[in-house]
C-alpha atoms as an extended CHARMM CRD file, in Angstrom:
* protein
*
        71  EXT
         1         1  MET       CA            -17.6500000000      -26.5670000000      -44.9700000000  PROA      1               0.0000000000
         2         2  SER       CA            -16.2330000000      -27.3940000000      -41.5390000000  PROA      2               0.0000000000
         3         3  ASP       CA            -17.9930000000      -26.6570000000      -38.2930000000  PROA      3               0.0000000000
         4         4  LEU       CA            -17.2140000000      -23.4860000000      -36.3770000000  PROA      4               0.0000000000
         5         5  ALA       CA            -15.1380000000      -25.1800000000      -33.6570000000  PROA      5               0.0000000000
         6         6  THR       CA            -12.8900000000      -26.8380000000      -36.2470000000  PROA      6               0.0000000000
         7         7  LEU       CA            -12.3980000000      -23.5730000000      -38.1310000000  PROA      7               0.0000000000
         8         8  ARG       CA            -11.4160000000      -21.7710000000      -34.9280000000  PROA      8               0.0000000000
         9         9  GLN       CA             -9.0460000000      -24.5940000000      -33.9740000000  PROA      9               0.0000000000
        10        10  ARG       CA             -7.3300000000      -24.4000000000      -37.3750000000  PROA      10              0.0000000000
        11        11  ARG       CA             -7.0720000000      -20.5940000000      -37.1350000000  PROA      11              0.0000000000
        12        12  ASP       CA             -5.5830000000      -20.7890000000      -33.6250000000  PROA      12              0.0000000000
        13        13  ALA       CA             -2.9990000000      -23.3330000000      -34.8020000000  PROA      13              0.0000000000
        14        14  LEU       CA             -2.0240000000      -21.0840000000      -37.7130000000  PROA      14              0.0000000000
        15        15  THR       CA             -1.7550000000      -18.0200000000      -35.4730000000  PROA      15              0.0000000000
        16        16  VAL       CA              0.5180000000      -19.8350000000      -33.0080000000  PROA      16              0.0000000000
        17        17  GLN       CA              2.7320000000      -21.1500000000      -35.7900000000  PROA      17              0.0000000000
        18        18  ARG       CA              2.9160000000      -17.7370000000      -37.4760000000  PROA      18              0.0000000000
        19        19  SER       CA              4.1380000000      -16.0880000000      -34.3030000000  PROA      19              0.0000000000
        20        20  SER       CA              6.7000000000      -18.8430000000      -33.7040000000  PROA      20              0.0000000000
        21        21  GLY       CA              8.1330000000      -18.5810000000      -37.2110000000  PROA      21              0.0000000000
        22        22  VAL       CA              7.5430000000      -22.2670000000      -37.9670000000  PROA      22              0.0000000000
        23        23  ALA       CA              5.9680000000      -23.0250000000      -41.3300000000  PROA      23              0.0000000000
        24        24  ARG       CA              4.4490000000      -26.4070000000      -40.3930000000  PROA      24              0.0000000000
        25        25  VAL       CA              1.0080000000      -26.6720000000      -38.7910000000  PROA      25              0.0000000000
        26        26  SER       CA             -0.6100000000      -29.8170000000      -37.3770000000  PROA      26              0.0000000000
        27        27  TYR       CA             -4.2390000000      -30.2550000000      -36.3360000000  PROA      27              0.0000000000
        28        28  ASP       CA             -6.5280000000      -33.2780000000      -36.0940000000  PROA      28              0.0000000000
        29        29  GLY       CA             -3.6920000000      -35.5770000000      -37.1600000000  PROA      29              0.0000000000
        30        30  LYS       CA             -3.0720000000      -33.6050000000      -40.3690000000  PROA      30              0.0000000000
        31        31  THR       CA              0.0680000000      -31.6290000000      -41.1950000000  PROA      31              0.0000000000
        32        32  VAL       CA              0.3360000000      -28.7080000000      -43.6220000000  PROA      32              0.0000000000
        33        33  ASP       CA              3.6200000000      -27.1200000000      -44.7390000000  PROA      33              0.0000000000
        34        34  TYR       CA              3.5940000000      -23.4400000000      -45.7640000000  PROA      34              0.0000000000
        35        35  ARG       CA              6.2850000000      -21.8110000000      -47.8410000000  PROA      35              0.0000000000
        36        36  SER       CA              6.1690000000      -18.3340000000      -46.3250000000  PROA      36              0.0000000000
        37        37  VAL       CA              4.6110000000      -16.1300000000      -43.6570000000  PROA      37              0.0000000000
        38        38  ALA       CA              2.5770000000      -14.4230000000      -46.3880000000  PROA      38              0.0000000000
        39        39  GLU       CA              1.0150000000      -17.7820000000      -47.2810000000  PROA      39              0.0000000000
        40        40  ILE       CA              0.1200000000      -18.3460000000      -43.6130000000  PROA      40              0.0000000000
        41        41  ASP       CA             -1.4210000000      -14.8550000000      -43.5000000000  PROA      41              0.0000000000
        42        42  ARG       CA             -3.5660000000      -15.6420000000      -46.5490000000  PROA      42              0.0000000000
        43        43  ALA       CA             -4.6990000000      -18.8910000000      -44.9230000000  PROA      43              0.0000000000
        44        44  ILE       CA             -5.6370000000      -17.0200000000      -41.7150000000  PROA      44              0.0000000000
        45        45  GLU       CA             -7.6100000000      -14.4540000000      -43.7330000000  PROA      45              0.0000000000
        46        46  ALA       CA             -9.4370000000      -17.2420000000      -45.5770000000  PROA      46              0.0000000000
        47        47  LEU       CA            -10.3100000000      -18.9010000000      -42.2630000000  PROA      47              0.0000000000
        48        48  ASP       CA            -11.5110000000      -15.5450000000      -40.8770000000  PROA      48              0.0000000000
        49        49  ARG       CA            -13.8820000000      -15.2750000000      -43.8530000000  PROA      49              0.0000000000
        50        50  GLU       CA            -15.1410000000      -18.8410000000      -43.3230000000  PROA      50              0.0000000000
        51        51  ILE       CA            -15.6560000000      -18.2220000000      -39.5930000000  PROA      51              0.0000000000
        52        52  ALA       CA            -17.5450000000      -14.9940000000      -40.3180000000  PROA      52              0.0000000000
        53        53  ALA       CA            -19.7580000000      -16.8000000000      -42.8460000000  PROA      53              0.0000000000
        54        54  ALA       CA            -20.4460000000      -19.6070000000      -40.3560000000  PROA      54              0.0000000000
        55        55  GLU       CA            -21.4400000000      -17.0230000000      -37.7380000000  PROA      55              0.0000000000
        56        56  GLY       CA            -23.6890000000      -15.2420000000      -40.2270000000  PROA      56              0.0000000000
        57        57  ARG       CA            -21.6940000000      -12.0440000000      -40.4560000000  PROA      57              0.0000000000
        58        58  ARG       CA            -19.5350000000      -10.3940000000      -43.0860000000  PROA      58              0.0000000000
        59        59  ILE       CA            -16.0470000000       -8.9630000000      -42.8320000000  PROA      59              0.0000000000
        60        60  VAL       CA            -16.1640000000       -5.4500000000      -44.2140000000  PROA      60              0.0000000000
        61        61  ARG       CA            -12.9530000000       -3.6400000000      -45.0010000000  PROA      61              0.0000000000
        62        62  HSD       CA            -12.9370000000       -0.0390000000      -46.1090000000  PROA      62              0.0000000000
        63        63  VAL       CA            -10.1180000000        1.8070000000      -47.7890000000  PROA      63              0.0000000000
        64        64  ARG       CA            -10.3820000000        5.5750000000      -47.6660000000  PROA      64              0.0000000000
        65        65  VAL       CA             -8.1840000000        7.6100000000      -49.9730000000  PROA      65              0.0000000000
        66        66  THR       CA             -7.6930000000       11.3010000000      -49.2790000000  PROA      66              0.0000000000
        67        67  THR       CA             -5.7260000000       13.6350000000      -51.5010000000  PROA      67              0.0000000000
        68        68  ALA       CA             -4.8750000000       17.3110000000      -51.3990000000  PROA      68              0.0000000000
        69        69  LYS       CA             -3.1510000000       19.6940000000      -53.7590000000  PROA      69              0.0000000000
        70        70  GLY       CA             -1.1070000000       21.1400000000      -50.9380000000  PROA      70              0.0000000000
        71        71  LEU       CA             -2.4140000000       24.6970000000      -51.3800000000  PROA      71              0.0000000000
């Protein structure tokens, strides 16, 4: 597992590249090519989970479904 500063640096690089529309990210002399924006999004989410684990916290996502019969 990488240290927290490296994880944040990688996430920042991905975020900048995602917003620019470029699918190539470079950090620490390494280059990674992504095929789509969805793949970049998945990489950002994975880094968010790693950062949260390194900080000792969890990412909790809730999905609430509400239905009605329309009466």
